[in-house]
Structures are given as structure tokens and as C-alpha cells.
N, C-alpha and C positions, 0 to 999 in steps of 0.2 A: 504494500500500500504506500502511496506517495505521501510526502509531507503535507501536501494540500488536502488530501483525503483524510489524513489523520488529525488535522488541525481542529476539526469539530466533529462531534458525533452526529448521526442523522437526527437524533432528538434535539440536539442543540441547534442544528440548522433550522428545524421546524420552529423553535422558539424565536430565532432571529427573524425568520419570515413573518411570524405572527407579530413581532414588534414593529416591523415595517408596515404591515397592514394597519396596526393600531395607530401608528404615527400618521399614516396617510389618510385615515378616516376623517381627520379634522382639517386637512389642508389639500390644496391643489398641487402642492410640491411633490416631488418624486425622490425617493431615497433608494439607493442600491448599495449592495455590498459586493465587492469583487475580491477574490482570494487567489493568489498565485504564488508559485514557489519563490520567484526572485523578481526584483525590479529591473533586471537586465542591465546591471551596472549603471543605473541612472538613480538620481535622487528619487525618493518615493513620491514626492509631489509631482515631479516631472512625468514619471511613469503613470501616476494617477490621472493626469491630464490627458495622456494618450488613451488610456482605458476609457475615460469619460467620453471621449469622441468615438471610440470604437463601439461602445455600448449605445451610441446615439443619444446620449444624455444631453447633448447640446442642441437637441432638436425639440425640446418640450415647448409648448405653447407660450409659457410665461418665463422661460429661462430660469426655472426654479428647481433644478435637479441638484441632488447632493450625492456624491459617491464617497463611500468609506472603502478605502483601498488597503489591502493587507498583503505584504510580501513575507510569507512564512519563514523561509530559510534565512532571509536577511534580517529578521526580527525588527521590521519597520512597518509603519503604516502612515497614511495621509488621509486628509479629508479635502475633497475638492467640490466646491460649490459653483454653480453656473453664475453668469453675470447678474441675472435678475435678483438672486438671493444675496450675492456678495455685495450688491449695492445697498442692501437694506439691513443686513445683520450688523450689530454693534462691532466696533473694532475689537479684535481679540476674541471674538466669539468662537471661531474654529479652534484657536489655541486652547481655550477653556474646555471645549468639548474633547479635544485630544487629551487634555490633562485628566479628565474624568475616566476616559478609556484606559489611559496609561496606568493609572492606579490599579486597575484590575489586571491588565496585561502583565504587570510586574509579578503578580502572584499566579500567573498562568490561568486566570479566570477570563479566557478569551470570549466566551459566549456572553458573560455578564458585561464585560466592557463594551462589546458591540451593541448589546441591547440598550445599555444606558446611553451610548453615543447616538443611537438611532432615535431614542425617545427624546433626548435633549434637542437634537436637530428638528424633530417633528414639532416640538413645542415652539421653537423659534419660527419655523416655517408657517405654523398656524397663525402667528401674530401678523405676518406680512402677506401671506397667501392663504386666507381662510378658504375652506371647502365651500363650493357652490353647488347647487342642484344639477347643473349641467356639466360638472367635472367628470372627466373620464380618467381612468388609470392608464396613463400613457406608456408606462414602462413596466416590465416584469418585476415582481417582488422577490423572485427567486435569487439566491446567491449565485453569482456567476464565478466561474473558475477557469483558470488557464494553466 
């Protein structure tokens, strides 16, 4: 089994997807999690921006997608928000979200760190991009892997 497959159990993956659904129930924003072995010798944030584009997260109607990117072997992660959300969140918001996640990651509580990061992002998205009756789930809630 690969490092990516071993990173989370199937049950933990289900809990993360449930957290994404919960967060997105109150916002038009889109949250995705991507897990891969390595950031391919790039800074995690630079690789996250590539994955963001690859997953078509830069094509949402309101430019309000958020990607939580994890490179398992490299022991690194990044949060990448689209321009619509980045223009609205307070300065330092993504750093504070990363700090919440990092506290759990240090203790190998990866599922809990991801869930808390997702819910924190969802709360912020809800403030700036509240859910409307005509909102459609534009992107998959499933964890993507490479």
C-alpha cells in the first residue's frame, strides 16, 4: 500500500467528506482536499496552485474555491484559496487555519486536522459567500489523490 493510501483510513476519509458536505451546506464556496505523495520538488503552495487549476477549482462561478493540499512523504501541506475568497478573508486567515491543522498534524491526528481546517474554512466562506437557493455543488466533495 502506498503512503497516500495509508495516510487515512477509509472511515477517516468518509469523515472528511462529511465535513466538506457540512461546511458547504451553508455556503456557495467549494472546498476540496487533495493528497499526494510529494510536491514534486516544489514548495507546497506552488504545487497546490497547480493542483487547484488541475482540479478546475479556478472555474467556480464566484471564484470561491478552497483547496487543502497535502504532500504525505514531504510532511507538508498548503491551503490555496481562489481570488474571490482571498479578496475577502481577513489577512492571516489561511495562516491561522494552517496553525489549527498543524497542531493536530504534529500528533499524527491527520483526519482531525483536516476536519477542523475544513470547518474553519467553511465558517469563513459562509460569512462572505452564504448559501443561496439556486446554488449548485460545482465540484466533487471526494478527496482527490495522485
